[in-house]
C-alpha positions as CSV (number, residue, x, y, z in Angstrom):
1,X,110.7,115.7,87.9
2,X,107.7,117.8,87.4
3,X,105.4,117.6,84.4
4,X,105.3,120.9,82.4
5,X,102.5,120.1,80.0
6,X,104.8,118.4,77.4
7,X,103.3,114.9,76.5
8,X,106.8,113.7,75.9
9,X,107.2,113.4,79.6
10,X,105.3,110.1,79.5
11,X,107.3,107.4,81.4
12,X,108.4,109.8,84.1
13,X,108.5,108.2,87.5
14,X,105.4,109.2,89.5
15,X,107.5,109.1,92.7
16,X,109.3,112.1,91.3
17,X,106.2,114.3,91.1
18,X,107.1,116.4,94.2
19,X,105.0,114.2,96.5
20,X,104.3,116.3,99.5
21,X,104.7,113.5,102.0
22,X,108.2,113.7,103.5
23,X,110.2,110.6,104.1
24,X,107.7,108.2,102.7
25,X,107.5,105.9,99.7
26,X,104.3,106.6,97.6
27,X,101.4,107.6,99.7
28,X,101.8,105.0,102.4
29,X,103.3,105.3,105.8
30,X,101.8,108.7,106.6
31,X,99.9,107.0,109.4
32,X,96.7,108.9,110.4
33,X,95.8,106.2,113.0
34,X,98.8,105.7,115.3
35,X,97.1,103.0,117.3
36,X,94.8,100.8,115.2
37,X,94.0,98.6,118.3
38,X,92.2,101.7,119.8
39,X,89.4,101.0,117.3
40,X,88.7,97.6,118.7
41,X,85.7,96.9,120.9
42,X,86.0,95.9,124.5
43,X,85.5,92.2,123.6
44,X,88.3,92.3,121.1
45,X,86.1,92.4,118.0
46,X,86.3,95.0,115.3
47,X,83.5,97.6,115.0
48,X,80.8,96.8,112.5
49,X,81.1,100.1,110.7
50,X,84.4,101.1,109.0
51,X,86.3,104.0,110.5
52,X,85.2,107.4,109.3
53,X,87.3,109.3,106.7
54,X,90.2,111.1,108.4
55,X,91.9,114.3,107.2
56,X,94.8,116.3,108.5
57,X,95.1,119.9,107.2
58,X,98.4,121.8,107.4
59,X,98.7,125.5,106.9
60,X,102.0,127.2,105.8
61,X,103.3,130.7,106.4
62,X,103.1,131.5,102.6
63,X,99.3,131.0,102.7
64,X,99.3,127.5,101.1
65,X,97.7,124.5,102.6
66,X,97.9,120.7,102.3
67,X,95.1,118.3,103.1
68,X,96.1,114.6,103.7
69,X,93.1,112.3,103.7
70,X,92.6,108.6,104.5
71,X,89.5,107.7,102.5
72,X,89.2,104.0,103.3
73,X,90.0,104.2,107.0
74,X,93.0,101.9,106.9
75,X,95.2,104.5,108.6
76,X,97.2,105.5,105.5
77,X,96.9,108.6,103.3
78,X,95.1,107.9,100.0
79,X,94.8,111.5,98.8
80,X,97.0,114.6,99.2
81,X,95.6,118.0,98.0
82,X,97.7,121.1,97.8
83,X,96.3,124.6,97.6
84,X,99.3,126.6,96.5
85,X,97.7,130.0,96.3
86,X,95.5,129.8,99.4
87,X,92.2,130.3,97.6
88,X,90.6,127.3,99.2
89,X,90.7,125.2,96.0
90,X,93.2,122.4,95.4
91,X,95.7,123.2,92.7
92,X,97.4,119.8,92.8
93,X,95.9,116.5,94.0
94,X,97.9,113.2,94.4
95,X,95.7,110.2,94.6
96,X,96.1,106.5,95.3
97,X,92.8,105.4,93.6
98,X,93.3,101.6,94.1
99,X,94.5,102.0,97.7
100,X,97.8,100.0,97.2
101,X,99.9,102.6,99.0
102,X,101.3,104.2,95.8
103,X,100.3,107.3,93.7
104,X,98.6,106.5,90.5
105,X,96.9,109.7,89.6
106,X,98.0,113.4,89.7
107,X,95.5,116.2,88.9
108,X,96.6,119.8,88.3
109,X,95.0,123.1,87.9
110,X,97.9,124.9,86.2
111,X,96.2,128.3,85.8
112,X,94.5,128.4,89.2
113,X,91.0,128.8,87.7
114,X,89.5,126.1,89.9
115,X,89.3,123.5,87.2
116,X,91.7,120.6,86.5
117,X,93.5,120.9,83.2
118,X,96.2,118.1,83.5
119,X,95.6,114.5,84.6
120,X,98.6,112.2,84.8
121,X,97.8,108.5,85.4
122,X,99.7,105.3,86.0
123,X,97.2,102.8,84.7
124,X,99.2,99.6,85.3
125,X,100.7,100.5,88.8
126,X,104.4,100.3,87.6
127,X,105.1,103.7,89.1
128,X,105.4,105.5,85.7
129,X,103.0,107.9,83.8
130,X,101.4,106.2,80.9
131,X,98.4,108.4,80.3
132,X,98.3,112.2,80.0
133,X,95.0,114.1,79.6
134,X,95.1,117.8,78.9
135,X,92.7,120.8,78.6
136,X,95.1,123.1,76.8
137,X,92.8,126.1,76.4
138,X,91.4,125.8,79.9
139,X,87.7,125.7,78.9
140,X,86.9,122.6,81.0
141,X,86.9,120.2,78.1
142,X,89.6,117.6,77.3
143,X,91.4,118.5,74.0
144,X,94.4,116.2,74.0
145,X,95.1,112.6,75.2
146,X,98.5,110.9,75.0
147,X,98.9,107.3,75.8
148,X,101.7,104.8,76.3
149,X,99.6,101.8,75.5
150,X,102.3,99.2,76.0
151,X,103.7,100.7,79.2
152,X,107.3,101.0,77.9
153,X,107.7,104.7,78.8
154,X,107.2,106.0,75.3
155,X,104.1,107.6,73.8
156,X,102.4,105.6,71.0
157,X,98.9,107.0,70.7
158,X,97.9,110.7,70.4
159,X,94.4,112.1,70.1
160,X,93.9,115.9,69.6
161,X,91.0,118.3,69.3
162,X,92.7,121.2,67.4
163,X,89.6,123.4,67.1
164,X,88.4,122.9,70.6
165,X,84.9,121.7,69.7
166,X,85.0,118.7,72.1
167,X,85.6,116.2,69.3
168,X,89.0,114.7,68.2
169,X,90.3,115.9,64.9
170,X,93.4,113.7,64.6
171,X,94.4,110.3,66.1
172,X,97.9,109.2,65.5
173,X,99.1,105.7,66.3
174,X,102.7,104.6,66.3
175,X,102.8,101.2,68.1
176,X,106.4,100.4,67.0
177,X,107.5,103.8,68.3
178,X,109.8,104.6,65.3
179,X,108.5,108.2,64.9
180,X,106.4,107.3,61.8
181,X,102.6,106.9,62.1
182,X,101.4,103.4,61.7
183,X,97.9,104.9,61.3
184,X,96.8,108.5,61.0
185,X,93.1,109.2,61.3
186,X,91.9,112.7,60.5
187,X,88.5,114.4,60.6
188,X,89.3,116.9,57.8
189,X,86.0,118.8,57.9
190,X,85.8,118.6,61.7
191,X,82.2,117.3,61.7
192,X,82.9,114.6,64.3
193,X,83.5,111.8,61.8
194,X,86.9,110.4,60.8
195,X,87.1,110.7,57.0
196,X,90.7,110.1,56.2
197,X,93.0,107.3,57.2
198,X,96.6,107.1,56.1
199,X,99.5,104.8,56.7
200,X,103.0,106.3,56.8
201,X,105.2,103.5,58.2
202,X,106.4,100.9,55.7
203,X,107.6,98.7,58.6
204,X,104.0,98.5,59.9
205,X,102.3,98.3,56.5
206,X,104.2,96.9,53.5
207,X,101.9,98.6,51.1
208,X,103.2,102.0,52.0
209,X,105.4,103.5,49.3
210,X,108.3,105.7,50.2
């Protein structure tokens, strides 16, 4: 399943993000070093320096390209970058940032302007998205962050910059995920300082009146 910019897609399986490595699980198994023994010295010892970064670039008839890179020299792909429109800049990047053989970060440039405007992350390595960072107006500055802080597949923290000045205007927290804000923090005059805190969920705060 692909992510279309809707933060409600939190909890999607990262393995379903159209990973462009056919027939593999996660980013592993796309072996860039078929014979790891070839790197051994004649006396059987391993070389002192780690293997250099290895990349394989694939060009397609429609003008798009895919670059598979082994960043840590272990013979497995850690990063896949796709240039969908052939302009020489990656439009989608799939990364295994902790080198465990599984995708944990997807970066997208949805309007092809050369800047990332969506970042999807799996922060606890369970294979599901639990952090979404968005640049909704494509100015290069983050203006919305959605988190699944307890890693259960449902959003429970939202921070938004509605006037695009680089500072959050509202932070909504719903830790019991019942649809009512446990806490709502608002910067009403948009000066960069939260000046209003309200509680809307009686279950989370018994002093809330209906």
